[in-house]
C-alpha positions in Angstrom: 7.1 19.0 -26.3 9.8 20.7 -27.8 12.6 18.5 -26.4 9.6 15.4 -28.1 9.6 17.1 -30.9 14.1 18.0 -31.4 13.8 14.3 -30.3 11.7 12.8 -33.3 13.9 15.3 -35.5 17.0 13.4 -34.7 14.9 10.1 -35.1 14.1 10.7 -38.7 17.6 10.8 -39.7 18.7 7.2 -38.4 15.5 5.5 -37.0 12.2 6.7 -38.9 10.2 3.9 -36.8 11.3 5.2 -33.7 10.3 8.6 -35.0 7.4 7.1 -35.7 6.4 5.7 -32.8 7.0 8.6 -30.6 4.7 10.6 -33.1 2.5 8.4 -32.2 3.0 8.5 -28.3 2.9 12.2 -28.4 -0.3 12.4 -30.1 -1.7 9.7 -27.2 -1.0 12.3 -24.6 -2.2 15.7 -26.5 -5.2 13.5 -26.9 -5.2 13.3 -22.9 -4.4 16.7 -22.1 -7.4 17.2 -24.4 -9.6 15.2 -22.1 -8.4 17.6 -19.2 -12.6 18.1 -17.8 -12.4 14.6 -16.6 -11.3 14.7 -12.5 -11.2 10.9 -12.5 -10.2 8.1 -14.6 -9.4 4.5 -14.3 -5.4 4.4 -12.6 -5.0 1.8 -15.9 -5.8 5.0 -18.7 -3.4 6.4 -15.8 -1.1 4.2 -16.7 -1.7 4.2 -20.1 -0.8 8.0 -20.0 2.6 7.3 -18.0 3.4 4.7 -20.6 3.6 7.0 -23.1 5.4 10.0 -21.9 8.0 7.5 -20.7 8.3 6.2 -24.1 9.5 9.1 -25.0 11.4 9.9 -22.4 13.2 6.5 -23.1 13.8 7.9 -27.1 15.5 11.1 -25.6 17.6 9.2 -22.8 18.4 5.8 -25.3 16.9 2.5 -24.1 19.9 1.7 -22.3 19.6 4.5 -20.2 16.4 4.1 -18.5 14.8 1.1 -16.9 11.3 1.4 -16.0 9.8 -1.2 -13.2 6.2 -1.8 -13.3 4.8 -3.7 -10.2 0.5 -2.6 -10.6 -1.5 -5.4 -8.6 -4.5 -6.8 -11.1 -7.4 -5.2 -8.7 -6.1 -1.7 -8.5 -6.1 -0.7 -12.6 -9.8 -0.1 -12.4 -9.7 1.7 -9.5 -10.3 5.2 -10.6 -7.5 8.0 -9.3 -6.9 11.7 -10.3 -6.5 12.5 -13.3 -2.9 13.4 -14.5 -1.8 12.7 -10.7 1.2 10.3 -11.5 2.4 12.0 -14.6 3.6 15.0 -12.3 5.8 13.1 -10.1 7.3 11.0 -12.7 8.6 14.0 -14.7 10.2 15.2 -11.5 12.3 11.7 -10.9 12.9 11.9 -14.3 14.2 15.8 -14.5 15.5 15.6 -10.8 16.4 12.6 -10.3 17.5 11.0 -12.7 18.7 13.9 -15.6 21.8 14.5 -13.7 23.2 11.2 -13.3 25.4 10.6 -16.7 24.5 6.8 -16.0 21.0 7.2 -16.2 18.6 5.5 -14.0 15.4 3.4 -12.9 11.8 4.4 -12.4 10.1 2.1 -10.4 5.6 2.7 -10.3 4.0 0.6 -7.4 0.5 -0.1 -6.5 -1.7 -2.1 -4.2 -4.9 -2.3 -2.5 -4.1 -2.8 1.8 -6.9 -2.3 4.0 -9.3 -0.6 1.9 -7.0 2.3 0.9 -5.3 2.7 -2.4 -1.6 2.9 -2.5 0.7 4.0 -5.1 5.1 4.7 -5.0 6.9 6.0 -7.5 10.4 5.6 -7.0 13.9 6.3 -8.6 17.8 5.4 -7.9 18.9 9.3 -9.0 20.5 11.3 -7.6 17.4 12.2 -4.5 16.8 15.2 -2.8 19.2 17.4 0.2 18.3 17.1 3.6 18.1 21.6 3.2 16.3 21.5 -0.1 13.8 18.6 1.5 11.5 21.2 3.3 11.0 23.2 0.5 9.5 20.8 -1.9 6.3 21.4 -2.3 6.9 24.9 -2.3 9.4 24.9 -5.0 7.6 22.3 -6.7 5.1 23.2 -8.9 3.8 19.7 -10.1 4.1 18.8 -6.2 2.2 21.0 -5.1 -0.7 21.4 -7.8 -0.9 17.1 -6.7 -0.9 18.0 -3.0 -3.2 20.8 -4.0 -5.9 18.6 -6.3 -5.5 15.5 -3.7 -6.6 18.1 -0.8 -9.4 19.2 -2.3 -10.5 16.3 -3.8 -9.9 14.2 0.1 -9.6 16.7 2.9 -7.1 15.1 4.4 -8.1 12.1 4.2 -4.9 10.9 1.9 -1.0 10.7 2.1 1.9 12.2 0.0 4.8 11.1 1.5 8.1 11.5 -0.1 11.4 9.8 1.4 14.5 10.5 -0.3 18.3 10.0 0.2 21.1 11.6 -0.9 23.0 10.1 -3.6 20.6 6.9 -3.8 17.4 8.3 -4.9 13.6 9.3 -4.3 10.4 7.4 -3.0 6.6 9.5 -3.5 4.5 8.0 -1.6 0.6 8.5 -2.2 -2.1 7.0 -0.6 -5.8 7.4 -0.8 -8.9 6.4 0.4 -10.5 3.0 -1.3 -10.6 3.4 -4.9 -14.1 3.6 -6.4 -14.8 0.9 -8.9 -15.8 1.8 -12.6 -17.8 4.7 -12.5 -20.4 6.0 -15.2 -18.9 8.2 -17.5 -21.6 11.4 -16.8 -19.9 10.9 -13.0 -16.4 11.4 -14.0 -16.8 15.5 -14.0 -16.9 16.9 -11.0 
């Protein structure tokens, strides 16, 4: 939050339109966070949240230093996913994968349905995770451990959360959950 406000402060001086855009994105994010009681949201809403978040990060990193690639199958957009599922992992890609790279990098988001399951991948071409650190990523990382615990509570053992990483090349986080529930009524979105 403070980094975003500092970005706005800098942009106001030399690019007021960009500053206005960042403020609008931040207000969208805060509005969504106030709706935190929703257990499930359509994937398209989750992706819109990620778009707002990444637009702010692009303003911080610079357009030339952060490339976003989205490969989202249309049939997945109406699928319901746990709210705030992707943001902690995208944030990890930025904070731990790309921020240490002077030249920036790329984040790829991919979603597809296959064999009755929703598969989502978040990939970066950052610094990767060392073999020594890999066994500890769920213990040291609050975001990843929270995501894994939420998936366990919502899906029992019927989910996958995997991390594949190569030092110096990047990291891929894969999530797989049971066949997505089509659009559900507002009253059923919360547990």
